[in-house]
Jmol script that loads the backbone (N, CA, C; Angstrom):
load data "model"
ATOM      1  N   UNK A   1      76.761 119.980 105.066  1.00  0.00           N
ATOM      2  CA  UNK A   1      77.289 118.896 105.838  1.00  0.00           C
ATOM      3  C   UNK A   1      78.745 119.185 106.200  1.00  0.00           C
ATOM      4  N   UNK A   2      79.113 118.905 107.416  1.00  0.00           N
ATOM      5  CA  UNK A   2      80.494 119.035 107.856  1.00  0.00           C
ATOM      6  C   UNK A   2      80.982 117.672 108.311  1.00  0.00           C
ATOM      7  N   UNK A   3      82.070 117.210 107.699  1.00  0.00           N
ATOM      8  CA  UNK A   3      82.635 115.913 108.078  1.00  0.00           C
ATOM      9  C   UNK A   3      83.497 116.089 109.331  1.00  0.00           C
ATOM     10  N   UNK A   4      83.409 115.155 110.288  1.00  0.00           N
ATOM     11  CA  UNK A   4      84.200 115.264 111.521  1.00  0.00           C
ATOM     12  C   UNK A   4      85.675 114.918 111.269  1.00  0.00           C
ATOM     13  N   UNK A   5      86.482 115.925 111.001  1.00  0.00           N
ATOM     14  CA  UNK A   5      87.884 115.701 110.648  1.00  0.00           C
ATOM     15  C   UNK A   5      88.667 114.978 111.735  1.00  0.00           C
ATOM     16  N   UNK A   6      88.249 115.139 112.980  1.00  0.00           N
ATOM     17  CA  UNK A   6      88.941 114.461 114.077  1.00  0.00           C
ATOM     18  C   UNK A   6      88.802 112.942 113.995  1.00  0.00           C
ATOM     19  N   UNK A   7      87.917 112.451 113.135  1.00  0.00           N
ATOM     20  CA  UNK A   7      87.752 111.004 112.963  1.00  0.00           C
ATOM     21  C   UNK A   7      88.949 110.370 112.258  1.00  0.00           C
ATOM     22  N   UNK A   8      89.641 111.118 111.412  1.00  0.00           N
ATOM     23  CA  UNK A   8      90.750 110.514 110.662  1.00  0.00           C
ATOM     24  C   UNK A   8      91.863 110.016 111.577  1.00  0.00           C
ATOM     25  N   UNK A   9      92.441 110.840 112.450  1.00  0.00           N
ATOM     26  CA  UNK A   9      93.530 110.312 113.276  1.00  0.00           C
ATOM     27  C   UNK A   9      93.099 109.147 114.162  1.00  0.00           C
ATOM     28  N   UNK A  10      91.891 109.200 114.681  1.00  0.00           N
ATOM     29  CA  UNK A  10      91.393 108.128 115.544  1.00  0.00           C
ATOM     30  C   UNK A  10      91.236 106.831 114.752  1.00  0.00           C
ATOM     31  N   UNK A  11      90.659 106.926 113.571  1.00  0.00           N
ATOM     32  CA  UNK A  11      90.398 105.747 112.748  1.00  0.00           C
ATOM     33  C   UNK A  11      91.691 105.154 112.207  1.00  0.00           C
ATOM     34  N   UNK A  12      92.628 106.000 111.814  1.00  0.00           N
ATOM     35  CA  UNK A  12      93.929 105.504 111.345  1.00  0.00           C
ATOM     36  C   UNK A  12      94.657 104.803 112.489  1.00  0.00           C
ATOM     37  N   UNK A  13      94.669 105.416 113.662  1.00  0.00           N
ATOM     38  CA  UNK A  13      95.355 104.822 114.819  1.00  0.00           C
ATOM     39  C   UNK A  13      94.724 103.491 115.217  1.00  0.00           C
ATOM     40  N   UNK A  14      93.423 103.371 115.085  1.00  0.00           N
ATOM     41  CA  UNK A  14      92.740 102.121 115.430  1.00  0.00           C
ATOM     42  C   UNK A  14      93.199 100.958 114.556  1.00  0.00           C
ATOM     43  N   UNK A  15      93.792 101.267 113.415  1.00  0.00           N
ATOM     44  CA  UNK A  15      94.295 100.234 112.502  1.00  0.00           C
ATOM     45  C   UNK A  15      95.813 100.071 112.599  1.00  0.00           C
ATOM     46  N   UNK A  16      96.403 100.469 113.692  1.00  0.00           N
ATOM     47  CA  UNK A  16      97.861 100.423 113.843  1.00  0.00           C
ATOM     48  C   UNK A  16      98.423  99.032 113.561  1.00  0.00           C
ATOM     49  N   UNK A  17      97.742  97.984 113.997  1.00  0.00           N
ATOM     50  CA  UNK A  17      98.224  96.618 113.735  1.00  0.00           C
ATOM     51  C   UNK A  17      98.236  96.319 112.241  1.00  0.00           C
ATOM     52  N   UNK A  18      97.226  96.760 111.535  1.00  0.00           N
ATOM     53  CA  UNK A  18      97.171  96.551 110.081  1.00  0.00           C
ATOM     54  C   UNK A  18      98.327  97.258 109.404  1.00  0.00           C
ATOM     55  N   UNK A  19      98.559  98.518 109.768  1.00  0.00           N
ATOM     56  CA  UNK A  19      99.653  99.266 109.142  1.00  0.00           C
ATOM     57  C   UNK A  19     100.995  98.596 109.446  1.00  0.00           C
ATOM     58  N   UNK A  20     101.176  98.118 110.677  1.00  0.00           N
ATOM     59  CA  UNK A  20     102.432  97.445 111.037  1.00  0.00           C
ATOM     60  C   UNK A  20     102.610  96.165 110.221  1.00  0.00           C
ATOM     61  N   UNK A  21     101.549  95.392 110.075  1.00  0.00           N
ATOM     62  CA  UNK A  21     101.616  94.151 109.294  1.00  0.00           C
ATOM     63  C   UNK A  21     101.977  94.444 107.841  1.00  0.00           C
ATOM     64  N   UNK A  22     101.512  95.570 107.320  1.00  0.00           N
ATOM     65  CA  UNK A  22     101.800  95.961 105.939  1.00  0.00           C
ATOM     66  C   UNK A  22     103.134  96.706 105.806  1.00  0.00           C
ATOM     67  N   UNK A  23     103.831  96.902 106.917  1.00  0.00           N
ATOM     68  CA  UNK A  23     105.113  97.603 106.881  1.00  0.00           C
ATOM     69  C   UNK A  23     104.988  99.095 106.661  1.00  0.00           C
ATOM     70  N   UNK A  24     103.821  99.653 106.978  1.00  0.00           N
ATOM     71  CA  UNK A  24     103.556 101.077 106.737  1.00  0.00           C
ATOM     72  C   UNK A  24     103.822 101.898 108.004  1.00  0.00           C
ATOM     73  N   UNK A  25     104.592 102.953 107.848  1.00  0.00           N
ATOM     74  CA  UNK A  25     104.710 103.976 108.882  1.00  0.00           C
ATOM     75  C   UNK A  25     103.669 105.042 108.536  1.00  0.00           C
ATOM     76  N   UNK A  26     103.079 105.670 109.548  1.00  0.00           N
ATOM     77  CA  UNK A  26     102.030 106.645 109.261  1.00  0.00           C
ATOM     78  C   UNK A  26     102.114 107.814 110.232  1.00  0.00           C
ATOM     79  N   UNK A  27     101.580 108.918 109.774  1.00  0.00           N
ATOM     80  CA  UNK A  27     101.540 110.132 110.581  1.00  0.00           C
ATOM     81  C   UNK A  27     100.328 110.953 110.132  1.00  0.00           C
ATOM     82  N   UNK A  28      99.562 111.434 111.096  1.00  0.00           N
ATOM     83  CA  UNK A  28      98.446 112.325 110.785  1.00  0.00           C
ATOM     84  C   UNK A  28      98.793 113.720 111.282  1.00  0.00           C
ATOM     85  N   UNK A  29      98.693 114.678 110.394  1.00  0.00           N
ATOM     86  CA  UNK A  29      98.980 116.072 110.735  1.00  0.00           C
ATOM     87  C   UNK A  29      97.786 116.677 111.476  1.00  0.00           C
ATOM     88  N   UNK A  30      98.010 117.710 112.263  1.00  0.00           N
ATOM     89  CA  UNK A  30      96.890 118.399 112.914  1.00  0.00           C
ATOM     90  C   UNK A  30      95.941 119.002 111.869  1.00  0.00           C
ATOM     91  N   UNK A  31      94.703 119.154 112.253  1.00  0.00           N
ATOM     92  CA  UNK A  31      93.721 119.810 111.385  1.00  0.00           C
ATOM     93  C   UNK A  31      94.184 121.243 111.134  1.00  0.00           C
ATOM     94  N   UNK A  32      94.129 121.657 109.875  1.00  0.00           N
ATOM     95  CA  UNK A  32      94.553 123.000 109.475  1.00  0.00           C
ATOM     96  C   UNK A  32      93.359 123.783 108.928  1.00  0.00           C
ATOM     97  N   UNK A  33      93.307 125.101 109.151  1.00  0.00           N
ATOM     98  CA  UNK A  33      92.174 125.894 108.667  1.00  0.00           C
ATOM     99  C   UNK A  33      92.106 125.998 107.144  1.00  0.00           C
ATOM    100  N   UNK A  34      93.243 125.958 106.457  1.00  0.00           N
ATOM    101  CA  UNK A  34      93.286 125.898 104.989  1.00  0.00           C
ATOM    102  C   UNK A  34      92.370 126.915 104.316  1.00  0.00           C
ATOM    103  N   UNK A  35      92.567 128.176 104.595  1.00  0.00           N
ATOM    104  CA  UNK A  35      91.825 129.256 103.925  1.00  0.00           C
ATOM    105  C   UNK A  35      90.304 129.107 104.071  1.00  0.00           C
ATOM    106  N   UNK A  36      89.853 128.704 105.257  1.00  0.00           N
ATOM    107  CA  UNK A  36      88.427 128.600 105.521  1.00  0.00           C
ATOM    108  C   UNK A  36      87.786 127.274 105.162  1.00  0.00           C
ATOM    109  N   UNK A  37      88.549 126.345 104.641  1.00  0.00           N
ATOM    110  CA  UNK A  37      88.040 125.008 104.307  1.00  0.00           C
ATOM    111  C   UNK A  37      88.959 124.009 105.004  1.00  0.00           C
ATOM    112  N   UNK A  38      88.680 123.754 106.280  1.00  0.00           N
ATOM    113  CA  UNK A  38      89.563 122.946 107.127  1.00  0.00           C
ATOM    114  C   UNK A  38      89.893 121.608 106.477  1.00  0.00           C
ATOM    115  N   UNK A  39      91.109 121.130 106.762  1.00  0.00           N
ATOM    116  CA  UNK A  39      91.613 119.911 106.135  1.00  0.00           C
ATOM    117  C   UNK A  39      92.474 119.142 107.132  1.00  0.00           C
ATOM    118  N   UNK A  40      92.489 117.830 106.966  1.00  0.00           N
ATOM    119  CA  UNK A  40      93.375 116.968 107.748  1.00  0.00           C
ATOM    120  C   UNK A  40      94.035 115.985 106.783  1.00  0.00           C
ATOM    121  N   UNK A  41      95.298 115.647 107.064  1.00  0.00           N
ATOM    122  CA  UNK A  41      96.076 114.785 106.171  1.00  0.00           C
ATOM    123  C   UNK A  41      96.745 113.687 106.979  1.00  0.00           C
ATOM    124  N   UNK A  42      96.634 112.450 106.489  1.00  0.00           N
ATOM    125  CA  UNK A  42      97.420 111.326 107.005  1.00  0.00           C
ATOM    126  C   UNK A  42      98.345 110.865 105.901  1.00  0.00           C
ATOM    127  N   UNK A  43      99.603 110.631 106.260  1.00  0.00           N
ATOM    128  CA  UNK A  43     100.589 110.151 105.294  1.00  0.00           C
ATOM    129  C   UNK A  43     101.070 108.770 105.716  1.00  0.00           C
ATOM    130  N   UNK A  44     101.313 107.925 104.723  1.00  0.00           N
ATOM    131  CA  UNK A  44     101.743 106.547 104.938  1.00  0.00           C
ATOM    132  C   UNK A  44     102.980 106.301 104.084  1.00  0.00           C
ATOM    133  N   UNK A  45     103.909 105.496 104.615  1.00  0.00           N
ATOM    134  CA  UNK A  45     105.139 105.235 103.873  1.00  0.00           C
ATOM    135  C   UNK A  45     105.662 103.851 104.226  1.00  0.00           C
ATOM    136  N   UNK A  46     106.129 103.138 103.209  1.00  0.00           N
ATOM    137  CA  UNK A  46     106.835 101.873 103.406  1.00  0.00           C
ATOM    138  C   UNK A  46     107.957 101.812 102.383  1.00  0.00           C
ATOM    139  N   UNK A  47     108.654 100.701 102.339  1.00  0.00           N
ATOM    140  CA  UNK A  47     109.713 100.551 101.341  1.00  0.00           C
ATOM    141  C   UNK A  47     109.137 100.376  99.948  1.00  0.00           C
ATOM    142  N   UNK A  48     107.836 100.093  99.847  1.00  0.00           N
ATOM    143  CA  UNK A  48     107.228  99.827  98.542  1.00  0.00           C
ATOM    144  C   UNK A  48     106.127 100.801  98.141  1.00  0.00           C
ATOM    145  N   UNK A  49     105.566 101.568  99.085  1.00  0.00           N
ATOM    146  CA  UNK A  49     104.442 102.458  98.791  1.00  0.00           C
ATOM    147  C   UNK A  49     104.583 103.793  99.511  1.00  0.00           C
ATOM    148  N   UNK A  50     104.036 104.825  98.897  1.00  0.00           N
ATOM    149  CA  UNK A  50     103.758 106.104  99.540  1.00  0.00           C
ATOM    150  C   UNK A  50     102.266 106.361  99.358  1.00  0.00           C
ATOM    151  N   UNK A  51     101.626 106.890 100.383  1.00  0.00           N
ATOM    152  CA  UNK A  51     100.190 107.171 100.268  1.00  0.00           C
ATOM    153  C   UNK A  51      99.836 108.366 101.146  1.00  0.00           C
ATOM    154  N   UNK A  52      98.763 109.032 100.774  1.00  0.00           N
ATOM    155  CA  UNK A  52      98.232 110.127 101.589  1.00  0.00           C
ATOM    156  C   UNK A  52      96.716 110.124 101.484  1.00  0.00           C
ATOM    157  N   UNK A  53      96.093 110.457 102.587  1.00  0.00           N
ATOM    158  CA  UNK A  53      94.648 110.671 102.629  1.00  0.00           C
ATOM    159  C   UNK A  53      94.444 112.122 103.039  1.00  0.00           C
ATOM    160  N   UNK A  54      93.707 112.845 102.229  1.00  0.00           N
ATOM    161  CA  UNK A  54      93.410 114.253 102.492  1.00  0.00           C
ATOM    162  C   UNK A  54      91.896 114.373 102.607  1.00  0.00           C
ATOM    163  N   UNK A  55      91.423 114.925 103.716  1.00  0.00           N
ATOM    164  CA  UNK A  55      89.980 115.090 103.915  1.00  0.00           C
ATOM    165  C   UNK A  55      89.698 116.540 104.292  1.00  0.00           C
ATOM    166  N   UNK A  56      88.757 117.144 103.581  1.00  0.00           N
ATOM    167  CA  UNK A  56      88.304 118.500 103.882  1.00  0.00           C
ATOM    168  C   UNK A  56      87.024 118.427 104.712  1.00  0.00           C
ATOM    169  N   UNK A  57      86.710 119.501 105.408  1.00  0.00           N
ATOM    170  CA  UNK A  57      85.524 119.563 106.260  1.00  0.00           C
ATOM    171  C   UNK A  57      84.241 119.318 105.479  1.00  0.00           C
ATOM    172  N   UNK A  58      84.262 119.541 104.183  1.00  0.00           N
ATOM    173  CA  UNK A  58      83.088 119.311 103.336  1.00  0.00           C
ATOM    174  C   UNK A  58      82.827 117.828 103.087  1.00  0.00           C
ATOM    175  N   UNK A  59      83.778 116.968 103.484  1.00  0.00           N
ATOM    176  CA  UNK A  59      83.659 115.536 103.217  1.00  0.00           C
ATOM    177  C   UNK A  59      84.373 115.104 101.953  1.00  0.00           C
ATOM    178  N   UNK A  60      84.831 116.078 101.173  1.00  0.00           N
ATOM    179  CA  UNK A  60      85.632 115.720 100.001  1.00  0.00           C
ATOM    180  C   UNK A  60      86.923 115.082 100.506  1.00  0.00           C
ATOM    181  N   UNK A  61      87.359 114.017  99.829  1.00  0.00           N
ATOM    182  CA  UNK A  61      88.578 113.335 100.249  1.00  0.00           C
ATOM    183  C   UNK A  61      89.319 112.815  99.032  1.00  0.00           C
ATOM    184  N   UNK A  62      90.621 112.750  99.176  1.00  0.00           N
ATOM    185  CA  UNK A  62      91.475 112.210  98.124  1.00  0.00           C
ATOM    186  C   UNK A  62      92.376 111.147  98.729  1.00  0.00           C
ATOM    187  N   UNK A  63      92.465 110.022  98.049  1.00  0.00           N
ATOM    188  CA  UNK A  63      93.455 108.992  98.343  1.00  0.00           C
ATOM    189  C   UNK A  63      94.473 109.057  97.219  1.00  0.00           C
ATOM    190  N   UNK A  64      95.721 109.299  97.562  1.00  0.00           N
ATOM    191  CA  UNK A  64      96.781 109.333  96.556  1.00  0.00           C
ATOM    192  C   UNK A  64      97.837 108.316  96.953  1.00  0.00           C
ATOM    193  N   UNK A  65      98.291 107.521  95.983  1.00  0.00           N
ATOM    194  CA  UNK A  65      99.298 106.503  96.267  1.00  0.00           C
ATOM    195  C   UNK A  65     100.307 106.429  95.137  1.00  0.00           C
ATOM    196  N   UNK A  66     101.497 105.971  95.483  1.00  0.00           N
ATOM    197  CA  UNK A  66     102.535 105.683  94.495  1.00  0.00           C
ATOM    198  C   UNK A  66     103.187 104.370  94.900  1.00  0.00           C
ATOM    199  N   UNK A  67     103.216 103.409  93.972  1.00  0.00           N
ATOM    200  CA  UNK A  67     103.961 102.168  94.184  1.00  0.00           C
ATOM    201  C   UNK A  67     105.385 102.444  93.715  1.00  0.00           C
ATOM    202  N   UNK A  68     106.330 102.341  94.612  1.00  0.00           N
ATOM    203  CA  UNK A  68     107.691 102.782  94.336  1.00  0.00           C
ATOM    204  C   UNK A  68     108.425 101.909  93.322  1.00  0.00           C
ATOM    205  N   UNK A  69     108.060 100.652  93.192  1.00  0.00           N
ATOM    206  CA  UNK A  69     108.756  99.752  92.266  1.00  0.00           C
ATOM    207  C   UNK A  69     108.664 100.226  90.825  1.00  0.00           C
ATOM    208  N   UNK A  70     107.521 100.817  90.468  1.00  0.00           N
ATOM    209  CA  UNK A  70     107.316 101.216  89.070  1.00  0.00           C
ATOM    210  C   UNK A  70     106.671 102.596  88.923  1.00  0.00           C
ATOM    211  N   UNK A  71     106.573 103.334  90.012  1.00  0.00           N
ATOM    212  CA  UNK A  71     105.982 104.681  90.008  1.00  0.00           C
ATOM    213  C   UNK A  71     104.532 104.705  89.532  1.00  0.00           C
ATOM    214  N   UNK A  72     103.824 103.602  89.692  1.00  0.00           N
ATOM    215  CA  UNK A  72     102.400 103.581  89.337  1.00  0.00           C
ATOM    216  C   UNK A  72     101.617 104.317  90.421  1.00  0.00           C
ATOM    217  N   UNK A  73     100.786 105.253  89.989  1.00  0.00           N
ATOM    218  CA  UNK A  73      99.953 106.022  90.903  1.00  0.00           C
ATOM    219  C   UNK A  73      98.516 105.523  90.814  1.00  0.00           C
ATOM    220  N   UNK A  74      97.909 105.326  91.962  1.00  0.00           N
ATOM    221  CA  UNK A  74      96.497 104.968  92.046  1.00  0.00           C
ATOM    222  C   UNK A  74      95.857 106.018  92.943  1.00  0.00           C
ATOM    223  N   UNK A  75      94.944 106.784  92.382  1.00  0.00           N
ATOM    224  CA  UNK A  75      94.310 107.884  93.104  1.00  0.00           C
ATOM    225  C   UNK A  75      92.795 107.764  92.997  1.00  0.00           C
ATOM    226  N   UNK A  76      92.117 108.202  94.051  1.00  0.00           N
ATOM    227  CA  UNK A  76      90.656 108.140  94.033  1.00  0.00           C
ATOM    228  C   UNK A  76      90.088 109.304  94.832  1.00  0.00           C
ATOM    229  N   UNK A  77      88.995 109.866  94.309  1.00  0.00           N
ATOM    230  CA  UNK A  77      88.242 110.918  94.995  1.00  0.00           C
ATOM    231  C   UNK A  77      87.071 110.272  95.728  1.00  0.00           C
ATOM    232  N   UNK A  78      86.777 110.773  96.908  1.00  0.00           N
ATOM    233  CA  UNK A  78      85.651 110.298  97.717  1.00  0.00           C
ATOM    234  C   UNK A  78      84.830 111.501  98.158  1.00  0.00           C
ATOM    235  N   UNK A  79      83.559 111.275  98.382  1.00  0.00           N
ATOM    236  CA  UNK A  79      82.689 112.241  99.042  1.00  0.00           C
ATOM    237  C   UNK A  79      82.177 111.558 100.300  1.00  0.00           C
ATOM    238  N   UNK A  80      82.872 111.785 101.410  1.00  0.00           N
ATOM    239  CA  UNK A  80      82.551 111.117 102.665  1.00  0.00           C
ATOM    240  C   UNK A  80      81.354 111.781 103.332  1.00  0.00           C
ATOM    241  N   UNK A  81      80.428 110.958 103.775  1.00  0.00           N
ATOM    242  CA  UNK A  81      79.270 111.471 104.503  1.00  0.00           C
ATOM    243  C   UNK A  81      79.289 111.073 105.968  1.00  0.00           C
ATOM    244  N   UNK A  82      80.015 109.999 106.290  1.00  0.00           N
ATOM    245  CA  UNK A  82      80.032 109.505 107.664  1.00  0.00           C
ATOM    246  C   UNK A  82      81.283 108.663 107.904  1.00  0.00           C
ATOM    247  N   UNK A  83      81.415 108.175 109.113  1.00  0.00           N
ATOM    248  CA  UNK A  83      82.604 107.389 109.481  1.00  0.00           C
ATOM    249  C   UNK A  83      82.658 106.058 108.740  1.00  0.00           C
ATOM    250  N   UNK A  84      81.518 105.500 108.381  1.00  0.00           N
ATOM    251  CA  UNK A  84      81.526 104.262 107.592  1.00  0.00           C
ATOM    252  C   UNK A  84      82.207 104.493 106.246  1.00  0.00           C
ATOM    253  N   UNK A  85      81.977 105.647 105.644  1.00  0.00           N
ATOM    254  CA  UNK A  85      82.647 105.980 104.381  1.00  0.00           C
ATOM    255  C   UNK A  85      84.160 106.069 104.584  1.00  0.00           C
ATOM    256  N   UNK A  86      84.583 106.627 105.709  1.00  0.00           N
ATOM    257  CA  UNK A  86      86.013 106.696 106.016  1.00  0.00           C
ATOM    258  C   UNK A  86      86.585 105.291 106.190  1.00  0.00           C
ATOM    259  N   UNK A  87      85.854 104.424 106.859  1.00  0.00           N
ATOM    260  CA  UNK A  87      86.306 103.029 107.025  1.00  0.00           C
ATOM    261  C   UNK A  87      86.479 102.362 105.663  1.00  0.00           C
ATOM    262  N   UNK A  88      85.548 102.606 104.737  1.00  0.00           N
ATOM    263  CA  UNK A  88      85.663 102.023 103.394  1.00  0.00           C
ATOM    264  C   UNK A  88      86.904 102.550 102.674  1.00  0.00           C
ATOM    265  N   UNK A  89      87.179 103.832 102.814  1.00  0.00           N
ATOM    266  CA  UNK A  89      88.383 104.399 102.207  1.00  0.00           C
ATOM    267  C   UNK A  89      89.622 103.679 102.748  1.00  0.00           C
ATOM    268  N   UNK A  90      89.707 103.503 104.060  1.00  0.00           N
ATOM    269  CA  UNK A  90      90.859 102.824 104.652  1.00  0.00           C
ATOM    270  C   UNK A  90      90.908 101.351 104.263  1.00  0.00           C
ATOM    271  N   UNK A  91      89.746 100.712 104.124  1.00  0.00           N
ATOM    272  CA  UNK A  91      89.713  99.326 103.631  1.00  0.00           C
ATOM    273  C   UNK A  91      90.306  99.254 102.228  1.00  0.00           C
ATOM    274  N   UNK A  92      89.952 100.217 101.386  1.00  0.00           N
ATOM    275  CA  UNK A  92      90.468 100.220 100.016  1.00  0.00           C
ATOM    276  C   UNK A  92      91.970 100.463  99.993  1.00  0.00           C
ATOM    277  N   UNK A  93      92.467 101.335 100.846  1.00  0.00           N
ATOM    278  CA  UNK A  93      93.912 101.545 100.930  1.00  0.00           C
ATOM    279  C   UNK A  93      94.605 100.261 101.380  1.00  0.00           C
ATOM    280  N   UNK A  94      94.083  99.615 102.401  1.00  0.00           N
ATOM    281  CA  UNK A  94      94.680  98.366 102.893  1.00  0.00           C
ATOM    282  C   UNK A  94      94.701  97.291 101.817  1.00  0.00           C
ATOM    283  N   UNK A  95      93.603  97.139 101.088  1.00  0.00           N
ATOM    284  CA  UNK A  95      93.523  96.127 100.032  1.00  0.00           C
ATOM    285  C   UNK A  95      94.491  96.434  98.896  1.00  0.00           C
ATOM    286  N   UNK A  96      94.660  97.706  98.582  1.00  0.00           N
ATOM    287  CA  UNK A  96      95.609  98.091  97.540  1.00  0.00           C
ATOM    288  C   UNK A  96      97.033  97.731  97.957  1.00  0.00           C
ATOM    289  N   UNK A  97      97.404  98.077  99.172  1.00  0.00           N
ATOM    290  CA  UNK A  97      98.765  97.819  99.652  1.00  0.00           C
ATOM    291  C   UNK A  97      99.008  96.318  99.812  1.00  0.00           C
ATOM    292  N   UNK A  98      98.055  95.610 100.397  1.00  0.00           N
ATOM    293  CA  UNK A  98      98.248  94.186 100.697  1.00  0.00           C
ATOM    294  C   UNK A  98      98.148  93.297  99.466  1.00  0.00           C
ATOM    295  N   UNK A  99      97.159  93.562  98.610  1.00  0.00           N
ATOM    296  CA  UNK A  99      96.836  92.628  97.522  1.00  0.00           C
ATOM    297  C   UNK A  99      96.819  93.267  96.143  1.00  0.00           C
ATOM    298  N   UNK A 100      97.213  94.522  96.045  1.00  0.00           N
ATOM    299  CA  UNK A 100      97.188  95.253  94.778  1.00  0.00           C
ATOM    300  C   UNK A 100      95.783  95.299  94.169  1.00  0.00           C
ATOM    301  N   UNK A 101      94.760  95.337  95.042  1.00  0.00           N
ATOM    302  CA  UNK A 101      93.379  95.484  94.566  1.00  0.00           C
ATOM    303  C   UNK A 101      93.090  96.967  94.381  1.00  0.00           C
ATOM    304  N   UNK A 102      92.917  97.356  93.142  1.00  0.00           N
ATOM    305  CA  UNK A 102      92.675  98.758  92.812  1.00  0.00           C
ATOM    306  C   UNK A 102      91.220  99.100  93.135  1.00  0.00           C
ATOM    307  N   UNK A 103      90.985 100.177  93.881  1.00  0.00           N
ATOM    308  CA  UNK A 103      89.609 100.564  94.203  1.00  0.00           C
ATOM    309  C   UNK A 103      88.802 100.878  92.944  1.00  0.00           C
ATOM    310  N   UNK A 104      87.523 100.527  92.983  1.00  0.00           N
ATOM    311  CA  UNK A 104      86.622 100.867  91.882  1.00  0.00           C
ATOM    312  C   UNK A 104      86.621 102.382  91.697  1.00  0.00           C
ATOM    313  N   UNK A 105      86.624 102.822  90.460  1.00  0.00           N
ATOM    314  CA  UNK A 105      86.595 104.238  90.073  1.00  0.00           C
ATOM    315  C   UNK A 105      87.899 104.978  90.379  1.00  0.00           C
ATOM    316  N   UNK A 106      88.960 104.242  90.685  1.00  0.00           N
ATOM    317  CA  UNK A 106      90.259 104.888  90.900  1.00  0.00           C
ATOM    318  C   UNK A 106      90.882 105.246  89.558  1.00  0.00           C
ATOM    319  N   UNK A 107      91.728 106.236  89.585  1.00  0.00           N
ATOM    320  CA  UNK A 107      92.488 106.641  88.408  1.00  0.00           C
ATOM    321  C   UNK A 107      93.886 106.051  88.554  1.00  0.00           C
ATOM    322  N   UNK A 108      94.334 105.345  87.517  1.00  0.00           N
ATOM    323  CA  UNK A 108      95.666 104.742  87.526  1.00  0.00           C
ATOM    324  C   UNK A 108      96.523 105.480  86.511  1.00  0.00           C
ATOM    325  N   UNK A 109      97.691 105.910  86.951  1.00  0.00           N
ATOM    326  CA  UNK A 109      98.613 106.639  86.083  1.00  0.00           C
ATOM    327  C   UNK A 109      99.984 105.995  86.214  1.00  0.00           C
ATOM    328  N   UNK A 110     100.578 105.709  85.081  1.00  0.00           N
ATOM    329  CA  UNK A 110     101.948 105.190  85.071  1.00  0.00           C
ATOM    330  C   UNK A 110     102.877 106.350  84.745  1.00  0.00           C
ATOM    331  N   UNK A 111     103.849 106.587  85.597  1.00  0.00           N
ATOM    332  CA  UNK A 111     104.784 107.689  85.353  1.00  0.00           C
ATOM    333  C   UNK A 111     105.523 107.457  84.042  1.00  0.00           C
ATOM    334  N   UNK A 112     105.755 108.507  83.272  1.00  0.00           N
ATOM    335  CA  UNK A 112     106.466 108.365  81.997  1.00  0.00           C
ATOM    336  C   UNK A 112     107.843 107.733  82.198  1.00  0.00           C
ATOM    337  N   UNK A 113     108.198 106.850  81.268  1.00  0.00           N
ATOM    338  CA  UNK A 113     109.515 106.237  81.306  1.00  0.00           C
ATOM    339  C   UNK A 113     109.655 105.060  82.242  1.00  0.00           C
ATOM    340  N   UNK A 114     108.538 104.622  82.846  1.00  0.00           N
ATOM    341  CA  UNK A 114     108.595 103.450  83.714  1.00  0.00           C
ATOM    342  C   UNK A 114     107.774 102.337  83.090  1.00  0.00           C
ATOM    343  N   UNK A 115     108.145 101.084  83.359  1.00  0.00           N
ATOM    344  CA  UNK A 115     107.406  99.974  82.750  1.00  0.00           C
ATOM    345  C   UNK A 115     105.977  99.895  83.273  1.00  0.00           C
ATOM    346  N   UNK A 116     105.053  99.573  82.398  1.00  0.00           N
ATOM    347  CA  UNK A 116     103.638  99.465  82.791  1.00  0.00           C
ATOM    348  C   UNK A 116     103.344  98.113  83.398  1.00  0.00           C
TER     349      UNK A 116
END
end "model"
wireframe off; spacefill off
backbone 0.3
color backbone group
């Protein structure tokens, strides 16, 4: 299976109003060959959060986030099969930023020396 990497920039851009409402600036990098396993990355930034979505042509994807107030990291691995899966990933990112709803099966890490 090959995931359509060109879907990420289109899908992220389609949510421009959501990102603006959440105070997020975003940028999607061009698709890179990455040693034979093509990859695309979108980065998000606000005064309170940093986030990145990394998707490989195989459909493997990573959501990585850091809440700047306390350096809490919330990360999740996905195996995307279609655009609906990508929409769910973006829904989970939006819910995390807007309402602090941690995605199911996400890994939460508190940086050493910061309050939990």
